[in-house]
C-alpha positions in Angstrom: 88.0 73.9 2.8 84.9 72.7 0.9 83.9 69.1 0.7 84.4 67.1 -2.5 80.6 66.8 -2.9 80.4 70.6 -2.6 83.1 71.1 -5.1 81.4 68.8 -7.6 78.1 70.7 -7.1 79.8 74.0 -7.9 81.3 72.5 -11.1 77.8 71.6 -12.2 76.2 75.0 -11.3 75.5 76.9 -14.6 75.8 80.3 -12.9 79.1 79.4 -11.4 80.4 78.2 -14.8 79.2 81.5 -16.4 80.9 83.6 -13.6 84.1 81.6 -13.9 84.0 82.0 -17.7 83.5 85.7 -17.4 86.4 86.0 -15.0 88.6 84.0 -17.5 87.5 86.3 -20.3 88.7 89.3 -18.2 92.0 87.6 -17.7 92.5 86.9 -21.4 91.6 90.4 -22.4 93.9 91.8 -19.7 96.8 89.6 -20.8 96.3 90.7 -24.5 96.3 94.3 -23.4 99.4 93.9 -21.2 101.2 92.1 -24.0 100.3 94.8 -26.5 101.5 97.5 -24.1 104.8 95.7 -23.4 105.4 95.2 -27.1 104.3 98.7 -28.0 104.1 99.6 -31.7 101.2 99.8 -34.0 99.1 97.1 -32.3 99.2 99.0 -29.0 98.4 102.4 -30.7 95.4 100.9 -32.6 93.9 98.7 -30.0 94.9 99.7 -26.4 91.8 101.8 -25.7 89.4 99.3 -27.3 90.9 96.5 -25.2 90.5 98.6 -22.1 86.8 99.2 -22.8 86.3 95.5 -23.5 88.1 94.6 -20.2 85.9 97.0 -18.2 82.7 95.7 -19.8 83.8 92.1 -19.2 84.8 92.9 -15.7 81.4 94.5 -15.0 79.6 91.4 -16.3 81.9 89.1 -14.2 81.2 91.1 -11.0 77.5 91.0 -11.6 77.5 87.3 -12.2 79.6 86.7 -9.1 77.3 88.8 -7.0 74.2 87.1 -8.4 75.7 83.7 -7.7 76.6 84.6 -4.1 73.1 86.1 -3.6 71.3 83.1 -5.0 73.5 80.6 -3.2 72.8 82.5 0.1 69.1 82.0 -0.3 68.3 85.4 -1.7 68.1 87.1 1.7 
């Protein structure tokens, strides 16, 4: 496990915060999509494909931010 000082450093790293926020956005979009799918009806018919596109775009951004964070933290080698 990481040290407390290391954990505090992560919490202050802007790129880590962006990556975590992007992952949270993916989770929120996914939960809205799953909820709409479970409920069915007009909301699901009108918004299911749009929510899927938003999730894929948000997921791509999250993955890029996570990879950038890992690359930068490793020293860029």
